[in-house]
C-alpha positions as CSV (number, residue, x, y, z in Angstrom):
1,M,67.8,205.6,94.4
2,T,67.5,207.9,91.4
3,D,66.8,207.0,87.8
4,S,69.1,207.9,85.0
5,T,67.1,211.0,84.1
6,E,67.4,212.5,87.6
7,A,71.1,211.6,87.8
8,Q,71.7,213.4,84.5
9,A,69.8,216.5,85.6
10,E,72.2,216.8,88.6
11,L,75.4,216.8,86.5
12,P,77.1,220.1,85.9
13,P,77.2,221.4,82.3
14,L,80.2,220.4,80.2
15,E,83.0,223.1,80.3
16,H,83.9,222.3,76.7
17,S,82.1,221.6,73.4
18,V,81.6,217.9,72.5
19,D,82.9,218.9,69.1
20,E,86.3,219.8,70.4
21,P,89.1,217.4,69.6
22,A,89.7,214.9,72.5
23,E,93.4,215.7,72.5
24,R,92.8,219.4,73.3
25,V,90.3,218.6,76.0
26,E,92.6,216.0,77.6
27,A,95.5,218.4,77.5
28,E,93.5,221.1,79.3
29,D,92.3,218.5,81.9
30,D,95.8,217.3,82.5
31,R,97.2,220.8,83.0
32,D,94.6,221.8,85.5
33,F,94.1,218.6,87.5
34,D,95.7,217.8,90.9
35,W,95.4,214.2,92.3
36,R,95.7,215.7,95.8
37,D,92.3,217.4,95.3
38,T,90.3,215.6,97.9
39,E,87.0,216.9,96.6
40,A,87.6,215.6,93.1
41,V,89.0,212.2,93.9
42,I,86.1,210.0,94.9
43,I,87.7,206.5,95.0
44,E,91.1,205.9,96.4
45,E,93.2,203.0,95.1
46,Q,92.6,199.7,96.9
47,P,93.7,196.1,96.5
48,K,91.6,193.6,94.7
49,T,89.3,191.8,97.1
50,A,87.8,188.3,96.9
51,C,85.2,186.5,99.0
52,Y,84.9,182.7,98.9
53,W,84.3,179.6,100.9
54,N,87.3,177.6,102.2
55,P,87.3,173.8,102.4
56,M,86.3,174.1,106.1
57,G,83.0,175.9,105.2
58,Q,84.2,179.3,106.4
59,V,83.8,182.6,104.6
60,V,87.2,184.1,103.5
61,L,87.7,187.7,102.7
62,R,91.0,188.1,100.9
63,Q,92.8,191.2,99.7
64,R,95.7,191.1,97.3
65,G,99.0,192.1,98.7
66,G,101.4,194.5,97.2
67,P,104.7,193.6,95.4
68,C,106.4,193.0,98.7
69,D,103.4,192.0,100.9
70,E,101.5,188.8,101.2
71,D,97.7,188.7,100.8
72,A,95.6,189.6,103.8
73,F,92.9,187.2,105.0
74,L,89.8,187.5,107.2
75,I,88.1,184.1,108.0
76,F,84.6,183.9,109.5
77,N,82.7,180.8,110.7
78,L,79.3,180.5,109.1
79,E,77.4,181.3,112.3
80,H,79.1,184.7,112.6
81,I,78.2,185.9,109.1
82,P,74.8,187.5,110.1
83,A,76.5,189.5,112.9
84,L,79.2,190.7,110.4
85,I,76.6,191.7,107.8
86,F,74.5,193.5,110.5
87,A,77.6,195.4,111.8
88,L,78.6,196.4,108.2
89,K,75.0,197.6,107.5
90,Q,75.0,199.7,110.7
91,M,78.3,201.3,109.7
92,V,77.0,202.2,106.2
93,E,73.8,203.7,107.6
94,K,75.6,206.1,109.9
């Protein structure tokens, strides 16, 4: 993990003066930006996600459904949580 000084050193220089009016900078950014630019977009939209215990002592992962969809649920018994966490860690480390 890097500290804030290292992270700031890696950022590219600003392409505009910090003294420029925000409206002008925003107008330039809007004109030149394309949401289909897969290198610029770093986080796609995703549903809100919750994690909680149900009354039966199971872990519930729940994602909010869209306007026409119901919420999605994943339910895990307590004894399977270590295996789930292990598998997720393995996926992240690859």
